[in-house]
TIMARDO-661185 format. One line per 10 residues: number of its first residue (from 1); for each residue x, y, z of N, C-alpha, C, O, CB. Coordinates in steps of 0.05 Angstrom, whole numbers, always signed. Glycine has a CB too. Layout:
N
NUM) X/Y/Z/X/Y/Z/X/Y/Z/X/Y/Z/X/Y/Z | ...
//
This chain:
236
1) +52/-328/-599/+64/-320/-573/+42/-309/-555/+24/-295/-563/+86/-299/-577 | +44/-316/-530/+24/-308/-510/+27/-278/-505/+50/-267/-503/+28/-323/-483 | +5/-264/-503/+5/-235/-497/-6/-230/-469/-21/-246/-458/-13/-220/-518 | +2/-208/-457/-6/-201/-430/-20/-174/-430/-10/-154/-442/+17/-201/-411 | -43/-173/-417/-58/-148/-415/-50/-133/-390/-42/-146/-370/-88/-153/-415 | -53/-107/-390/-49/-91/-366/-71/-97/-347/-94/-100/-355/-47/-61/-373 | -65/-97/-322/-85/-103/-301/-106/-82/-300/-101/-58/-302/-71/-105/-273 | -131/-92/-298/-154/-74/-294/-172/-85/-272/-179/-109/-273/-170/-72/-321 | -178/-69/-252/-196/-78/-230/-222/-88/-241/-231/-109/-234/-200/-55/-210 | -235/-72/-258/-262/-78/-267/-262/-102/-286/-281/-118/-286/-274/-54/-281
11) -242/-104/-303/-242/-125/-324/-230/-152/-314/-239/-173/-322/-226/-116/-348 | -211/-150/-296/-196/-175/-289/-201/-185/-260/-197/-209/-255/-167/-170/-293 | -208/-168/-242/-213/-177/-215/-243/-178/-208/-253/-199/-199/-199/-159/-195 | -257/-157/-211/-285/-156/-202/-303/-173/-219/-326/-177/-212/-295/-128/-203 | -293/-183/-242/-309/-202/-258/-305/-231/-250/-318/-249/-261/-302/-199/-287 | -287/-236/-231/-283/-263/-221/-309/-273/-207/-322/-257/-194/-259/-265/-203 | -315/-299/-209/-336/-310/-193/-329/-309/-164/-305/-310/-157/-343/-339/-202 | -349/-307/-146/-342/-309/-118/-336/-339/-112/-342/-356/-128/-365/-298/-99 | -325/-344/-88/-316/-371/-82/-338/-392/-84/-334/-413/-95/-304/-371/-54 | -361/-385/-73/-383/-405/-73/-391/-412/-102/-395/-435/-108/-407/-395/-57
21) -394/-392/-119/-402/-397/-147/-381/-413/-161/-388/-432/-176/-406/-370/-161 | -355/-406/-158/-334/-421/-171/-333/-450/-162/-330/-468/-178/-307/-407/-166 | -334/-454/-136/-333/-481/-125/-357/-498/-134/-354/-521/-141/-332/-480/-95 | -380/-485/-134/-405/-499/-142/-403/-509/-171/-410/-532/-177/-429/-482/-138 | -393/-492/-189/-391/-500/-217/-369/-521/-221/-373/-540/-236/-385/-475/-235 | -347/-517/-207/-325/-536/-209/-334/-564/-201/-328/-584/-214/-301/-528/-191 | -349/-566/-179/-359/-591/-169/-381/-603/-186/-381/-627/-192/-369/-589/-140 | -399/-586/-195/-422/-595/-211/-412/-607/-238/-423/-626/-248/-441/-572/-217 | -391/-594/-250/-381/-604/-275/-360/-625/-272/-349/-635/-292/-369/-580/-291 | -354/-633/-247/-335/-654/-241/-308/-648/-255/-296/-666/-267/-345/-681/-250
31) -298/-624/-251/-274/-615/-265/-248/-626/-252/-227/-624/-263/-272/-586/-265 | -251/-638/-228/-227/-650/-216/-216/-672/-235/-191/-677/-235/-234/-662/-189 | -233/-685/-250/-224/-705/-269/-205/-693/-290/-185/-704/-297/-248/-719/-283 | -213/-669/-299/-197/-655/-319/-170/-646/-307/-150/-647/-320/-212/-631/-330 | -171/-637/-282/-147/-628/-268/-128/-652/-265/-104/-649/-270/-154/-616/-241 | -139/-675/-257/-122/-698/-252/-110/-710/-277/-90/-725/-275/-138/-718/-237 | -122/-705/-300/-113/-718/-324/-100/-698/-344/-76/-694/-343/-136/-732/-338 | -116/-687/-361/-105/-670/-383/-89/-646/-373/-67/-640/-383/-127/-661/-401 | -100/-632/-353/-86/-608/-344/-60/-615/-329/-39/-604/-335/-104/-591/-326 | -62/-634/-311/-38/-643/-296/-17/-654/-315/+7/-648/-311/-45/-663/-276
41) -25/-670/-334/-5/-681/-353/+8/-659/-369/+32/-661/-375/-19/-700/-372 | -7/-638/-376/+5/-616/-391/+26/-602/-376/+47/-595/-387/-17/-596/-399 | +22/-597/-350/+43/-585/-333/+69/-601/-334/+90/-590/-338/+33/-582/-304 | +66/-628/-331/+89/-645/-330/+103/-648/-357/+127/-647/-359/+81/-672/-319 | +87/-651/-378/+98/-654/-405/+115/-630/-413/+135/-633/-427/+75/-658/-425 | +107/-606/-404/+122/-582/-411/+143/-575/-390/+158/-555/-393/+103/-559/-414 | +145/-590/-369/+165/-586/-349/+163/-560/-333/+183/-548/-326/+192/-586/-362 | +138/-552/-328/+133/-526/-314/+121/-531/-286/+113/-512/-273/+115/-508/-330 | +120/-556/-277/+107/-562/-252/+120/-550/-228/+108/-548/-207/+104/-592/-249 | +146/-543/-230/+159/-530/-208/+159/-499/-210/+168/-485/-192/+188/-539/-206
51) +148/-490/-232/+147/-461/-237/+119/-449/-232/+116/-428/-221/+155/-455/-266 | +98/-464/-240/+71/-454/-238/+53/-475/-225/+58/-499/-227/+60/-448/-266 | +33/-465/-211/+11/-481/-200/-15/-474/-214/-17/-454/-228/+9/-478/-170 | -35/-491/-209/-61/-486/-221/-79/-475/-199/-80/-486/-176/-73/-513/-232 | -94/-454/-205/-112/-442/-185/-141/-443/-193/-148/-443/-217/-103/-413/-181 | -158/-445/-173/-187/-441/-176/-190/-410/-173/-189/-400/-150/-204/-458/-156 | -194/-396/-195/-195/-367/-193/-223/-358/-182/-244/-368/-190/-190/-354/-221 | -221/-340/-163/-246/-331/-149/-239/-305/-134/-216/-297/-131/-257/-353/-130 | -260/-293/-123/-256/-269/-106/-273/-272/-81/-293/-286/-81/-263/-243/-121 | -264/-260/-60/-278/-260/-34/-293/-234/-30/-312/-233/-15/-259/-265/-11
61) -285/-213/-44/-297/-187/-42/-289/-171/-67/-271/-179/-81/-290/-172/-16 | -303/-149/-72/-296/-133/-95/-274/-112/-88/-271/-106/-64/-321/-118/-106 | -260/-103/-108/-240/-82/-103/-250/-56/-114/-266/-55/-132/-213/-90/-117 | -239/-34/-103/-245/-8/-113/-226/+0/-135/-204/-12/-138/-244/+13/-90 | -233/+20/-151/-215/+30/-171/-188/+37/-159/-186/+49/-138/-227/+55/-186 | -167/+29/-173/-140/+35/-163/-128/+15/-144/-105/+18/-135/-140/+62/-151 | -144/-5/-136/-134/-25/-117/-123/-50/-130/-132/-58/-152/-156/-32/-97 | -104/-62/-117/-94/-89/-124/-95/-106/-99/-89/-97/-77/-65/-88/-137 | -102/-132/-103/-100/-150/-80/-72/-161/-79/-62/-175/-97/-121/-174/-84 | -58/-153/-58/-29/-158/-55/-24/-178/-32/-33/-173/-10/-13/-132/-51
71) -9/-199/-38/-1/-218/-17/+25/-210/-5/+44/-202/-19/+0/-246/-29 | +26/-211/+21/+52/-207/+35/+52/-226/+59/+36/-222/+78/+56/-177/+44 | +69/-246/+58/+68/-266/+79/+42/-282/+78/+35/-292/+57/+72/-254/+106 | +29/-284/+100/+4/-300/+102/-21/-284/+98/-43/-294/+101/+3/-314/+129 | -18/-258/+90/-41/-240/+87/-42/-229/+59/-22/-220/+48/-39/-218/+108 | -67/-228/+48/-72/-214/+23/-92/-192/+29/-113/-197/+40/-82/-234/+1 | -85/-167/+20/-101/-144/+28/-102/-124/+4/-82/-122/-10/-90/-131/+54 | -124/-110/+0/-125/-91/-22/-106/-67/-16/-109/-54/+4/-154/-81/-26 | -89/-62/-35/-71/-39/-33/-80/-17/-52/-85/-23/-76/-41/-47/-38 | -83/+7/-43/-91/+29/-60/-66/+40/-74/-49/+53/-61/-105/+52/-44
81) -63/+33/-99/-39/+40/-113/-36/+70/-118/-14/+80/-124/-38/+26/-140 | -58/+85/-116/-55/+114/-119/-40/+127/-96/-31/+149/-98/-83/+127/-122 | -39/+112/-73/-25/+122/-50/+3/+110/-46/+17/+118/-28/-42/+117/-25 | +10/+91/-64/+36/+77/-61/+58/+94/-73/+55/+106/-95/+35/+49/-74 | +81/+95/-60/+104/+109/-71/+115/+94/-95/+108/+70/-98/+126/+113/-49 | +132/+107/-111/+144/+93/-134/+161/+69/-124/+161/+49/-138/+161/+113/-150 | +175/+72/-102/+191/+51/-92/+175/+26/-85/+182/+4/-91/+208/+60/-68 | +152/+31/-71/+134/+9/-64/+121/-3/-89/+120/-28/-91/+113/+18/-44 | +112/+13/-107/+99/+3/-131/+117/-15/-147/+108/-35/-159/+89/+26/-148 | +143/-9/-148/+162/-25/-163/+166/-53/-151/+176/-71/-164/+189/-11/-164
91) +158/-56/-125/+162/-82/-112/+137/-99/-110/+136/-119/-96/+173/-77/-84 | +116/-90/-125/+91/-106/-127/+91/-119/-155/+91/-105/-175/+66/-87/-123 | +90/-145/-155/+92/-161/-179/+69/-180/-182/+59/-191/-163/+119/-176/-180 | +61/-185/-207/+39/-204/-212/+47/-232/-201/+69/-241/-204/+32/-206/-242 | +27/-245/-188/+32/-272/-178/+12/-293/-189/+18/-317/-190/+31/-272/-148 | -12/-283/-197/-32/-301/-208/-44/-289/-233/-48/-264/-234/-54/-307/-187 | -50/-306/-253/-60/-296/-278/-85/-312/-286/-88/-336/-279/-39/-298/-300 | -102/-299/-302/-125/-313/-314/-124/-309/-344/-112/-289/-354/-152/-301/-303 | -136/-327/-359/-137/-325/-388/-161/-307/-395/-183/-311/-386/-140/-353/-401 | -156/-287/-412/-177/-271/-423/-182/-277/-452/-201/-266/-464/-170/-241/-420
101) -166/-295/-463/-169/-306/-490/-151/-330/-492/-136/-335/-474/-162/-284/-512 | -152/-345/-514/-136/-370/-516/-106/-365/-513/-92/-382/-503/-141/-383/-542 | -97/-341/-522/-68/-335/-520/-63/-309/-505/-43/-296/-510/-56/-333/-548 | -82/-301/-489/-80/-275/-474/-85/-279/-445/-104/-292/-437/-99/-254/-486 | -67/-268/-428/-70/-270/-399/-69/-243/-386/-58/-224/-398/-49/-289/-387 | -81/-241/-363/-80/-216/-347/-76/-224/-318/-87/-243/-308/-105/-199/-351 | -60/-208/-303/-57/-213/-275/-82/-205/-259/-96/-186/-267/-32/-198/-263 | -87/-220/-237/-110/-211/-221/-102/-211/-191/-117/-199/-175/-133/-230/-225 | -79/-223/-183/-69/-220/-156/-39/-214/-158/-26/-220/-178/-75/-246/-139 | -29/-203/-136/-1/-193/-136/+13/-201/-111/+1/-210/-91/-1/-163/-140
111) +40/-198/-111/+57/-204/-88/+75/-181/-83/+86/-169/-102/+73/-230/-93 | +79/-174/-58/+99/-154/-51/+125/-168/-46/+128/-185/-28/+90/-138/-25 | +145/-162/-63/+171/-175/-62/+192/-153/-59/+200/-141/-79/+177/-193/-88 | +201/-149/-35/+221/-128/-30/+249/-137/-38/+256/-161/-34/+221/-119/-1 | +264/-119/-49/+292/-127/-57/+303/-107/-77/+288/-92/-89/+292/-155/-68 | +329/-108/-81/+342/-89/-99/+336/-94/-128/+338/-76/-145/+372/-90/-95 | +329/-120/-135/+325/-126/-163/+297/-139/-166/+288/-153/-149/+346/-146/-173 | +284/-134/-189/+258/-145/-194/+261/-175/-200/+279/-183/-215/+244/-131/-218 | +244/-192/-189/+246/-220/-195/+238/-226/-224/+222/-211/-236/+228/-236/-176 | +250/-246/-235/+244/-254/-262/+215/-263/-265/+206/-278/-247/+264/-276/-272
121) +202/-255/-286/+175/-264/-291/+177/-291/-304/+186/-293/-327/+159/-244/-309 | +168/-313/-290/+171/-340/-302/+155/-343/-328/+161/-361/-344/+162/-360/-282 | +134/-327/-332/+118/-330/-356/+132/-321/-381/+122/-326/-403/+92/-315/-352 | +155/-307/-378/+170/-298/-401/+188/-320/-414/+197/-317/-436/+187/-275/-394 | +192/-342/-399/+209/-363/-409/+196/-377/-433/+172/-382/-433/+216/-383/-387 | +213/-384/-454/+201/-397/-478/+185/-422/-472/+164/-426/-484/+224/-404/-497 | +195/-439/-454/+180/-464/-449/+154/-459/-434/+135/-473/-438/+198/-484/-432 | +154/-438/-418/+129/-431/-405/+109/-418/-424/+85/-423/-423/+134/-411/-381 | +120/-403/-443/+103/-391/-464/+89/-414/-480/+65/-412/-486/+119/-373/-483 | +105/-434/-487/+94/-457/-503/+72/-471/-486/+52/-479/-497/+116/-476/-511
131) +77/-474/-460/+58/-487/-443/+32/-471/-441/+11/-482/-443/+70/-490/-414 | +35/-444/-438/+11/-427/-436/-6/-428/-461/-30/-427/-460/+19/-399/-429 | +7/-429/-484/-7/-432/-510/-24/-457/-509/-48/-457/-517/+12/-432/-534 | -12/-479/-501/-27/-505/-500/-48/-505/-478/-70/-515/-483/-7/-528/-495 | -42/-492/-455/-62/-491/-434/-86/-474/-442/-108/-481/-436/-49/-481/-408 | -80/-451/-455/-102/-434/-463/-121/-448/-483/-145/-444/-481/-91/-409/-476 | -109/-463/-501/-126/-478/-520/-142/-499/-506/-166/-504/-513/-108/-491/-541 | -130/-513/-486/-145/-533/-470/-167/-520/-454/-190/-531/-453/-126/-548/-452 | -162/-497/-442/-182/-483/-427/-205/-475/-444/-229/-477/-437/-170/-458/-413 | -199/-466/-469/-220/-458/-487/-237/-482/-495/-261/-480/-497/-208/-444/-512
141) -224/-504/-501/-238/-528/-509/-258/-537/-488/-280/-546/-495/-218/-551/-514 | -250/-535/-463/-267/-545/-441/-283/-522/-427/-297/-527/-407/-251/-559/-421 | -280/-498/-437/-295/-475/-425/-290/-472/-395/-309/-472/-379/-325/-478/-430 | -265/-470/-388/-258/-467/-359/-241/-443/-354/-231/-440/-331/-243/-492/-350 | -237/-425/-373/-220/-402/-369/-231/-383/-347/-215/-367/-336/-216/-386/-395 | -257/-384/-342/-268/-367/-321/-266/-380/-293/-274/-369/-273/-298/-361/-327 | -255/-405/-293/-253/-419/-267/-224/-425/-259/-218/-427/-235/-268/-445/-269 | -206/-429/-279/-179/-438/-273/-159/-418/-283/-162/-406/-304/-174/-465/-284 | -137/-415/-268/-115/-398/-277/-89/-409/-267/-87/-433/-260/-119/-369/-266 | -68/-393/-268/-41/-402/-260/-29/-383/-239/-35/-359/-239/-22/-405/-284
151) -12/-394/-222/+2/-379/-202/+31/-386/-202/+38/-409/-204/-11/-383/-174 | +48/-366/-199/+77/-371/-197/+83/-384/-170/+71/-376/-149/+93/-345/-200 | +101/-403/-169/+106/-418/-145/+130/-408/-130/+135/-415/-107/+110/-447/-151 | +147/-390/-142/+170/-381/-128/+163/-362/-105/+180/-355/-89/+189/-367/-147 | +138/-353/-104/+129/-336/-82/+115/-352/-60/+108/-341/-40/+110/-314/-92 | +111/-378/-65/+99/-395/-45/+121/-406/-27/+135/-425/-35/+82/-419/-58 | +124/-395/-4/+147/-402/+14/+141/-426/+31/+159/-439/+42/+154/-379/+31 | +116/-433/+35/+108/-455/+52/+91/-475/+37/+68/-468/+29/+94/-445/+78 | +100/-499/+32/+85/-519/+17/+67/-536/+36/+55/-555/+26/+103/-536/+1 | +66/-529/+61/+48/-542/+79/+19/-533/+73/+15/-509/+68/+55/-537/+109
161) +1/-551/+73/-27/-543/+67/-37/-522/+86/-32/-523/+110/-45/-568/+69 | -50/-502/+74/-60/-479/+90/-89/-475/+86/-100/-482/+66/-45/-454/+84 | -102/-464/+106/-130/-456/+105/-132/-426/+102/-123/-411/+120/-146/-467/+130 | -144/-417/+81/-148/-388/+76/-176/-380/+85/-196/-393/+77/-142/-381/+47 | -178/-359/+100/-204/-349/+108/-204/-318/+105/-183/-306/+104/-212/-357/+137 | -228/-307/+104/-230/-278/+100/-240/-264/+125/-260/-273/+137/-250/-272/+76 | -227/-242/+132/-235/-226/+154/-237/-197/+143/-217/-185/+136/-215/-227/+178 | -262/-187/+142/-267/-161/+130/-257/-161/+101/-267/-175/+84/-254/-138/+146 | -236/-145/+95/-225/-144/+68/-196/-155/+68/-179/-145/+53/-226/-116/+57 | -191/-175/+83/-165/-188/+83/-168/-218/+82/-186/-230/+95/-149/-180/+109
171) -151/-231/+65/-150/-260/+64/-126/-269/+81/-104/-260/+76/-149/-271/+35 | -130/-287/+100/-109/-296/+118/-107/-326/+115/-126/-341/+116/-115/-288/+147 | -82/-336/+112/-77/-364/+109/-63/-375/+134/-42/-365/+142/-60/-370/+84 | -74/-396/+146/-63/-409/+169/-57/-438/+162/-69/-449/+144/-82/-407/+194 | -39/-451/+176/-34/-480/+172/-60/-495/+175/-75/-491/+195/-12/-490/+190 | -65/-514/+157/-90/-529/+159/-92/-544/+185/-114/-547/+196/-92/-548/+135 | -69/-554/+195/-70/-570/+220/-79/-553/+244/-87/-564/+264/-42/-582/+225 | -77/-527/+241/-86/-509/+263/-114/-499/+259/-125/-484/+275/-67/-485/+265 | -127/-508/+237/-154/-497/+231/-176/-511/+246/-198/-499/+249/-159/-500/+201 | -171/-535/+256/-192/-549/+271/-216/-555/+253/-212/-562/+230/-201/-533/+295
181) -240/-553/+264/-264/-559/+249/-267/-542/+223/-281/-550/+205/-289/-555/+266 | -254/-519/+222/-256/-502/+198/-244/-515/+173/-250/-506/+151/-242/-475/+204 | -228/-535/+177/-216/-548/+154/-231/-571/+142/-221/-585/+124/-189/-557/+161 | -255/-577/+152/-269/-601/+144/-287/-597/+119/-293/-617/+106/-286/-611/+166 | -294/-573/+113/-312/-568/+90/-299/-547/+73/-308/-523/+74/-341/-560/+99 | -279/-554/+57/-263/-534/+44/-261/-540/+14/-269/-561/+5/-235/-534/+56 | -252/-520/+0/-250/-521/-29/-220/-520/-37/-206/-502/-28/-265/-497/-42 | -212/-538/-53/-184/-537/-63/-181/-513/-81/-197/-508/-99/-177/-563/-79 | -160/-497/-75/-157/-471/-90/-130/-469/-104/-128/-452/-122/-160/-449/-71 | -110/-485/-97/-85/-484/-111/-73/-512/-111/-70/-525/-91/-65/-464/-97
191) -66/-521/-135/-55/-547/-139/-27/-545/-151/-21/-527/-167/-73/-565/-156 | -9/-563/-142/+16/-566/-156/+18/-595/-166/+4/-613/-155/+41/-559/-137 | +35/-599/-185/+37/-626/-197/+67/-634/-196/+85/-618/-195/+27/-626/-226 | +71/-660/-195/+98/-670/-198/+98/-696/-215/+76/-706/-221/+111/-676/-170 | +121/-705/-223/+123/-729/-240/+135/-752/-225/+148/-769/-237/+139/-722/-265 | +131/-753/-199/+141/-775/-183/+122/-799/-184/+114/-811/-164/+144/-766/-154 | +116/-806/-209/+99/-829/-215/+111/-843/-238/+118/-830/-258/+69/-820/-221 | +114/-870/-238/+125/-885/-260/+111/-878/-286/+87/-875/-287/+124/-915/-255 | +127/-876/-308/+116/-870/-334/+96/-892/-342/+103/-916/-340/+138/-867/-355 | +73/-884/-351/+53/-904/-359/+62/-918/-385/+74/-906/-402/+26/-890/-364
201) +56/-944/-388/+65/-959/-411/+50/-952/-436/+59/-959/-458/+63/-988/-406 | +26/-940/-434/+11/-933/-458/-6/-909/-453/-9/-900/-430/-6/-957/-467 | -18/-898/-474/-32/-873/-472/-56/-875/-452/-62/-855/-439/-42/-865/-499 | -68/-898/-450/-92/-901/-433/-84/-897/-403/-102/-892/-387/-104/-928/-436 | -58/-899/-397/-50/-896/-369/-37/-869/-364/-28/-864/-342/-30/-918/-362 | -37/-851/-384/-24/-825/-381/-36/-810/-358/-22/-794/-345/-25/-809/-406 | -62/-814/-353/-75/-799/-332/-64/-805/-304/-71/-792/-285/-105/-804/-332 | -47/-825/-302/-34/-832/-277/-7/-819/-274/+7/-824/-254/-32/-862/-273 | +2/-803/-293/+29/-791/-293/+33/-772/-270/+54/-769/-259/+34/-778/-320 | +12/-757/-263/+15/-735/-244/+3/-742/-217/-19/-752/-215/+1/-710/-255
211) +19/-736/-197/+8/-737/-170/+1/-708/-163/+18/-691/-165/+28/-750/-149 | -23/-703/-154/-33/-676/-149/-32/-671/-119/-41/-687/-103/-61/-672/-160 | -21/-648/-112/-21/-639/-84/-34/-612/-82/-23/-593/-93/+8/-639/-72 | -56/-610/-68/-68/-584/-64/-53/-569/-42/-50/-579/-20/-98/-587/-57 | -43/-545/-49/-27/-530/-30/-45/-511/-13/-39/-507/+11/-6/-513/-45 | -65/-501/-25/-82/-482/-10/-111/-489/-14/-120/-496/-35/-77/-453/-18 | -127/-486/+8/-156/-489/+5/-169/-464/+14/-157/-448/+29/-165/-514/+22 | -193/-459/+6/-207/-435/+13/-233/-441/+27/-247/-461/+20/-212/-418/-12 | -240/-425/+46/-264/-430/+62/-288/-418/+48/-289/-394/+42/-260/-418/+90 | -308/-435/+43/-333/-425/+30/-349/-407/+49/-348/-409/+73/-350/-449/+22
221) -363/-388/+36/-382/-372/+51/-408/-372/+36/-408/-369/+11/-371/-343/+56 | -430/-376/+50/-456/-375/+37/-475/-363/+57/-476/-371/+80/-465/-403/+27 | -491/-343/+48/-511/-330/+65/-498/-319/+90/-510/-319/+112/-533/-349/+73 | -473/-309/+87/-460/-296/+109/-447/-315/+129/-435/-306/+148/-479/-279/+124 | -449/-341/+125/-437/-360/+144/-413/-373/+131/-413/-381/+108/-458/-382/+152 | -392/-376/+147/-368/-389/+137/-373/-419/+134/-384/-432/+152/-344/-384/+155 | -366/-430/+110/-366/-459/+106/-337/-465/+103/-327/-443/+108/-384/-469/+81 | -320/-478/+99/-291/-475/+99/-278/-472/+72/-287/-481/+51/-279/-498/+112 | -255/-458/+74/-239/-451/+50/-210/-457/+59/-198/-440/+72/-242/-420/+41 | -199/-481/+52/-174/-490/+64/-148/-490/+47/-146/-476/+27/-177/-517/+74
231) -129/-506/+56/-102/-508/+46/-92/-531/+31/-99/-532/+7/-85/-504/+66 | -76/-551/+41/-65/-571/+23/-68/-600/+31/-65/-607/+54/-36/-566/+20 | -75/-616/+11/-76/-645/+16/-65/-659/-8/-63/-647/-30/-105/-654/+22 | -59/-684/-6/-47/-699/-28/-68/-717/-41/-86/-728/-27/-23/-715/-20 | -66/-719/-67/-83/-738/-82/-64/-755/-99/-44/-744/-110/-104/-723/-100 | -69/-780/-101/-52/-797/-118/-68/-810/-140/-57/-825/-156/-38/-819/-101
//
């Protein structure tokens, strides 16, 4: 059974690669091939493609002790949990996880979800647990646990491709179509999968089972200059 660690700023967030490092390794190792085949197929085979997406895990800045990076609408900003009331703290829920071991995950980003009842954690479902066991083993086999993670999709309200950029200590996502030139040199950061592809007649064609759609892209930064970090495009 998959285990979950308590969130730690120093262990789970500040140890993430920055965007440029993560993108550079992803591209150098040509990991898009792995995403398009074995990883994408695993999502579909376990029937979790509407529950979870695949993320390129990274950070744009470091967090201080006691902070969580919390998404609310189109903005993600560090929240100091030492100053949050109990009522507010109860409405902050994990939204993205990274593997810290083959069968162990920890949250690294969060979502503010206001409401009278806490939303169900999709990772608690038996079929998702089985998927995570298989995904963790695959990540270990290919040494990608420091690059790839999972994100719950029930908090993604807009499936239109977006461009995420950083302003000071805030990540802001805008529609890619409104990004102009900023959307031309971007890194895919969140993928979803679907099975709207005819079943392959044999194992050699299984890699065609999944159509991949990148939902969010992130704008690269190097030497203080923005390179782009965008939102969503389709791959077939």
